[in-house]
Wavefront OBJ file of the C-alpha trace (Angstrom):
o trace
v 133.129 102.301 116.486
v 130.093 100.174 115.850
v 126.921 101.318 114.152
v 124.344 103.296 116.137
v 121.983 101.274 118.247
v 118.844 100.744 116.154
v 115.657 102.371 117.307
v 112.980 100.112 118.718
v 109.782 99.867 116.762
v 107.404 99.718 119.669
v 103.869 100.901 120.212
v 103.102 102.838 123.389
v 103.101 100.418 126.284
v 104.312 97.510 124.120
v 105.976 94.633 125.972
v 107.952 93.197 123.089
v 111.145 94.266 121.377
v 111.758 94.213 117.625
v 112.919 90.601 117.670
v 109.752 89.557 119.515
v 111.429 88.774 122.816
v 109.916 89.999 126.057
v 112.265 92.399 127.824
v 112.752 92.545 131.561
v 110.634 95.672 131.786
v 110.335 95.944 135.560
v 113.910 97.163 136.285
v 113.682 99.734 133.481
v 110.316 101.006 134.691
v 111.535 101.161 138.289
v 114.638 103.069 137.197
v 112.518 105.515 135.192
v 110.200 106.085 138.144
v 113.168 106.604 140.460
v 114.575 109.157 138.025
v 111.238 110.941 137.904
v 111.034 111.055 141.694
v 114.551 112.467 141.958
v 113.739 115.166 139.429
v 110.500 116.020 141.218
v 112.348 116.338 144.518
v 114.851 118.541 142.723
v 112.078 120.924 141.652
v 110.783 121.191 145.209
v 114.258 121.770 146.640
v 115.021 124.344 143.933
v 111.787 126.177 144.741
v 112.721 126.282 148.429
v 116.247 127.439 147.582
v 114.812 130.162 145.335
v 112.502 131.438 148.065
v 115.424 131.614 150.495
v 117.686 133.228 147.900
v 115.184 135.931 146.987
v 114.440 136.581 150.641
v 118.163 137.149 151.203
v 118.284 139.477 148.194
v 115.379 141.515 149.486
v 116.562 141.627 153.093
v 120.074 142.634 152.024
v 118.570 145.775 150.480
v 115.746 148.025 151.585
v 112.886 145.526 151.703
v 110.286 148.285 151.723
v 111.773 149.885 148.624
v 111.758 146.548 146.818
v 108.149 145.973 147.875
v 107.088 149.410 146.619
v 108.946 148.930 143.331
v 107.247 145.585 142.662
v 103.834 146.927 143.749
v 104.128 149.800 141.248
v 105.308 147.503 138.444
v 102.815 147.421 135.498
v 101.371 143.860 135.365
v 101.070 143.913 131.570
v 104.846 143.991 131.275
v 105.123 140.761 133.258
v 102.534 139.090 131.011
v 104.359 140.376 127.935
v 107.617 138.937 129.242
v 105.962 135.561 129.805
v 104.496 135.662 126.293
v 107.965 136.341 124.893
v 109.319 133.433 126.942
v 106.688 131.136 125.461
v 107.661 132.420 122.031
v 111.184 131.286 122.850
v 109.908 127.759 123.550
v 108.043 127.704 120.236
v 111.097 128.851 118.285
v 113.369 126.318 119.958
v 110.806 123.593 119.217
v 111.936 123.931 115.604
v 115.414 122.897 116.720
v 114.042 119.967 118.750
v 112.173 118.724 115.688
v 115.298 119.103 113.572
v 117.349 117.031 116.000
v 114.646 114.355 116.211
v 114.633 114.002 112.427
v 118.421 113.673 112.335
v 118.200 110.734 114.734
v 115.235 109.180 112.873
v 112.922 109.791 115.830
v 109.441 110.091 114.347
v 106.795 111.793 116.484
v 103.628 113.552 115.447
v 103.872 117.329 115.928
v 101.389 117.457 118.824
v 103.159 114.768 120.841
v 106.584 116.153 120.022
v 105.596 119.653 121.160
v 104.124 118.268 124.396
v 107.363 116.391 125.133
v 109.441 119.460 124.254
v 107.464 121.595 126.703
v 107.447 118.876 129.364
v 111.223 119.053 129.537
v 110.917 122.621 130.783
v 109.609 121.282 134.094
v 113.180 120.299 134.891
v 114.822 123.582 133.905
v 115.926 123.952 137.530
v 118.136 120.858 137.356
v 121.940 121.370 137.303
v 122.937 122.482 133.820
v 119.290 121.958 132.812
v 120.294 118.384 132.078
v 117.140 117.202 133.871
v 115.484 117.999 130.553
v 116.898 114.632 129.462
v 113.666 113.361 131.074
v 112.260 114.074 127.617
v 114.084 110.952 126.485
v 112.022 108.852 128.900
v 108.861 110.353 127.432
v 110.042 109.641 123.895
v 110.737 106.055 124.913
v 107.292 105.840 126.509
v 105.669 106.836 123.208
v 107.716 105.103 120.497
v 110.294 102.999 122.332
v 113.430 104.860 121.279
v 116.249 103.927 123.701
v 117.121 106.736 126.095
v 120.792 106.719 125.156
v 119.870 107.414 121.537
v 117.741 110.518 122.176
v 119.398 111.919 125.329
v 122.243 113.558 123.347
v 119.616 115.931 121.935
v 119.600 117.708 125.312
v 123.397 117.970 125.213
v 123.212 119.430 121.711
v 120.525 121.874 122.843
v 122.626 123.109 125.767
v 125.707 123.365 123.550
v 123.977 125.453 120.868
v 122.271 127.529 123.588
v 125.716 128.526 124.870
v 126.881 129.341 121.350
v 123.710 131.402 120.860
v 124.340 133.397 124.033
v 127.923 134.079 122.955
v 126.584 135.209 119.582
v 124.074 137.548 121.241
v 126.825 139.044 123.401
v 128.921 139.624 120.298
v 125.995 141.141 118.366
v 125.195 143.515 121.230
v 128.502 145.237 120.490
v 128.927 146.312 124.094
v 132.266 146.080 125.858
v 132.012 143.663 128.750
v 133.021 144.773 132.223
v 136.497 143.476 132.999
v 135.200 141.553 136.019
v 132.726 139.613 133.847
v 134.731 138.957 130.679
v 136.179 135.763 132.156
v 132.737 134.202 132.017
v 132.656 134.487 128.236
v 136.144 133.037 127.841
v 135.400 130.153 130.196
v 132.251 129.377 128.236
v 134.096 129.505 124.942
v 136.762 127.148 126.318
v 134.103 124.785 127.678
v 132.371 124.664 124.285
v 135.690 124.055 122.511
v 136.641 121.150 124.792
v 133.197 119.558 124.488
v 133.188 119.949 120.709
v 136.634 118.369 120.346
v 135.680 115.390 122.483
v 132.328 114.797 120.792
v 133.798 114.950 117.291
v 137.117 113.159 117.939
v 136.425 109.463 117.565
v 139.877 108.383 118.712
v 139.419 110.140 122.051
v 136.027 108.483 122.395
v 137.494 105.056 121.590
v 140.163 105.489 124.258
v 137.536 106.602 126.776
v 135.321 103.611 125.993
v 138.304 101.275 126.300
v 139.037 102.630 129.772
v 135.395 102.474 130.824
v 135.068 98.893 129.578
v 137.768 97.668 131.965
v 135.281 97.643 134.820
v 132.339 95.271 135.094
v 129.790 98.074 135.182
v 131.571 99.959 132.420
v 131.595 96.897 130.189
v 127.850 96.553 130.617
v 127.007 100.178 129.804
v 129.690 100.730 127.149
v 127.305 99.956 124.225
v 124.888 102.610 125.505
v 127.679 105.151 125.887
v 128.846 104.326 122.377
v 125.328 104.801 121.031
v 125.028 108.143 122.827
v 128.366 109.287 121.399
v 127.237 108.270 117.921
v 124.096 110.397 118.279
v 126.204 113.268 119.666
v 128.541 113.178 116.672
v 125.543 113.333 114.361
v 124.061 116.342 116.138
v 127.254 118.298 116.860
v 129.104 117.882 113.589
v 130.489 121.305 112.661
v 128.318 121.446 109.536
v 125.233 120.895 111.698
v 125.912 123.670 114.223
v 125.060 126.877 112.364
v 121.290 126.568 111.880
v 120.481 125.228 115.393
v 122.627 128.002 116.903
v 120.822 130.662 114.872
v 117.440 129.216 115.880
v 118.510 129.313 119.532
v 119.745 132.899 119.146
v 116.362 133.976 117.766
v 114.539 132.182 120.572
v 116.670 133.555 123.392
v 116.545 137.057 121.917
v 112.821 136.999 122.712
v 113.602 136.489 126.396
v 116.196 139.267 126.116
v 113.368 141.476 124.868
v 111.291 140.481 127.884
v 114.176 141.384 130.165
v 114.468 144.752 128.401
v 110.774 145.482 129.068
v 111.028 144.505 132.730
v 114.307 146.292 133.483
v 113.217 149.451 131.645
v 110.218 149.824 133.939
v 112.440 150.760 136.904
v 114.309 153.719 135.424
v 113.031 156.812 133.589
v 113.635 156.452 129.863
v 114.404 152.759 130.172
v 117.666 150.918 129.508
v 119.269 150.490 126.057
v 118.030 147.381 124.259
v 121.534 146.180 123.414
v 122.501 146.506 127.066
v 119.544 144.296 127.983
v 120.594 141.701 125.400
v 124.184 141.679 126.619
v 123.227 141.554 130.302
v 120.652 138.777 129.974
v 122.933 136.665 127.791
v 125.927 137.184 130.073
v 123.922 136.315 133.190
v 122.579 133.177 131.485
v 126.097 132.158 130.478
v 127.350 132.739 134.037
v 124.593 130.483 135.344
v 125.438 127.843 132.729
v 129.151 127.888 133.579
v 128.247 127.348 137.240
v 126.334 124.249 136.112
v 126.298 122.631 139.559
v 123.668 125.185 140.603
v 120.183 124.132 139.422
v 118.976 126.548 136.767
v 121.954 128.781 137.546
v 120.210 129.838 140.767
v 122.122 132.489 142.625
v 124.817 132.978 139.998
v 122.445 134.235 137.302
v 120.608 136.520 139.734
v 123.818 137.943 141.194
v 125.298 138.673 137.761
v 122.102 140.199 136.420
v 121.480 142.297 139.532
v 125.044 143.639 139.644
v 125.024 144.692 135.991
v 121.575 146.245 136.305
v 122.460 148.230 139.422
v 125.579 149.566 137.721
v 123.539 150.680 134.705
v 120.773 152.232 136.813
v 123.357 154.309 138.679
v 124.881 155.387 135.359
v 121.404 156.464 134.226
v 121.008 158.739 137.239
v 119.338 156.688 139.958
v 120.637 156.909 143.495
v 122.417 153.855 144.849
v 119.519 152.774 147.079
v 116.943 153.188 144.305
v 119.230 151.461 141.808
v 119.722 148.518 144.154
v 116.000 148.154 144.870
v 115.184 148.431 141.159
v 117.825 145.866 140.180
v 116.633 143.351 142.786
v 113.003 143.856 141.767
v 113.732 143.502 138.060
v 115.807 140.378 138.644
v 113.105 138.676 140.707
v 110.384 139.521 138.190
v 112.303 138.437 135.091
v 113.307 135.160 136.705
v 109.646 134.553 137.504
v 108.725 135.305 133.869
v 111.445 133.031 132.484
v 112.780 130.322 134.797
v 109.697 129.659 136.920
v 107.251 130.305 134.104
v 109.148 127.611 132.166
v 108.783 125.187 135.079
v 105.050 125.919 135.240
v 104.594 125.360 131.506
v 106.548 122.122 131.792
v 104.386 120.821 134.630
v 101.225 121.561 132.617
v 102.727 119.711 129.633
v 103.545 116.731 131.876
v 99.910 116.676 133.028
v 98.749 116.703 129.396
v 101.181 113.891 128.565
v 99.867 111.758 131.425
v 96.285 112.331 130.276
v 97.205 111.001 126.819
v 99.677 108.223 127.591
v 99.089 107.247 131.195
v 102.128 106.851 133.433
v 105.238 108.809 132.535
v 107.469 105.742 132.520
l 1 2 3 4 5 6 7 8 9 10 11 12 13 14 15 16 17 18 19 20 21 22 23 24 25 26 27 28 29 30 31 32 33 34 35 36 37 38 39 40 41 42 43 44 45 46 47 48 49 50 51 52 53 54 55 56 57 58 59 60 61 62 63 64 65 66 67 68 69 70 71 72 73 74 75 76 77 78 79 80 81 82 83 84 85 86 87 88 89 90 91 92 93 94 95 96 97 98 99 100 101 102 103 104 105 106 107 108 109 110 111 112 113 114 115 116 117 118 119 120 121 122 123 124 125 126 127 128 129 130 131 132 133 134 135 136 137 138 139 140 141 142 143 144 145 146 147 148 149 150 151 152 153 154 155 156 157 158 159 160 161 162 163 164 165 166 167 168 169 170 171 172 173 174 175 176 177 178 179 180 181 182 183 184 185 186 187 188 189 190 191 192 193 194 195 196 197 198 199 200 201 202 203 204 205 206 207 208 209 210 211 212 213 214 215 216 217 218 219 220 221 222 223 224 225 226 227 228 229 230 231 232 233 234 235 236 237 238 239 240 241 242 243 244 245 246 247 248 249 250 251 252 253 254 255 256 257 258 259 260 261 262 263 264 265 266 267 268 269 270 271 272 273 274 275 276 277 278 279 280 281 282 283 284 285 286 287 288 289 290 291 292 293 294 295 296 297 298 299 300 301 302 303 304 305 306 307 308 309 310 311 312 313 314 315 316 317 318 319 320 321 322 323 324 325 326 327 328 329 330 331 332 333 334 335 336 337 338 339 340 341 342 343 344 345 346 347 348 349 350 351 352 353 354 355 356 357 358
């Protein structure tokens, strides 16, 4: 395997590469703009899909009961949940900075934090991989090739999954038999990804196969550079701290879910149950990565587990169902869609500072 592709030493908006030659910037800019437009359309479509999904959830239960439950919900709890979500973004920013340093990507803290938050705008992309748009912003600022920084998003998703599995284990609760498969599938997915990313021989064989085609031969150096960055970030010695950081960050959103779900049942729900349920629902949404932001899968898993717990705590089936649907809608607003909103604000701030996004 050849050495990693060197980072470009470019000023924002520079038109020259390190060797002084003028690149053919137009195709790259057009491609970046096309990517941005696709991601923006994805947000709109995901918003429409969410509205339809939640309408189905409400109509499949007693819509009036859901309306009353949400109307009686204390607003301060929703704001507290959003504050905890933002705390999660701040904690995980530490991991983003760590990964940037490992790849010799040097950004001032203000710009780096803006880019980190801007990626949240694309949380509703399949597998959250739309957050790789951050790589375009990094390139816009300092010229780092996209294929060098994009593996950061892969490493973030990988350690997020490990963090959720850790939270499920820490919760100490036995998983329902009909949901345990989600954990095992996630563990298997992580194992396969880890083996591939760290096994250079498998990567060499893959690159050799890819290079047999004309297109593959052209993009092989970029793939090789991305794999080099991935090996740096996902080496087994480099997994523990980022996973622990992610676990701390996501535990804040678990706490927000605990506050929201406890508001719909007298005495509230156990905190460890909330941790286990939120983590399991997030993992289910991640495993079903073709659904943007885990839409539908996360809500269904969370609502089913909540309804079961509410019934066990003494609520009638109708009240438990209405409470579970209400709690699910509210927590997704305070996490998923709050993240998208924060990301869009960060993108606006970025454009004010650096002009066009690509």
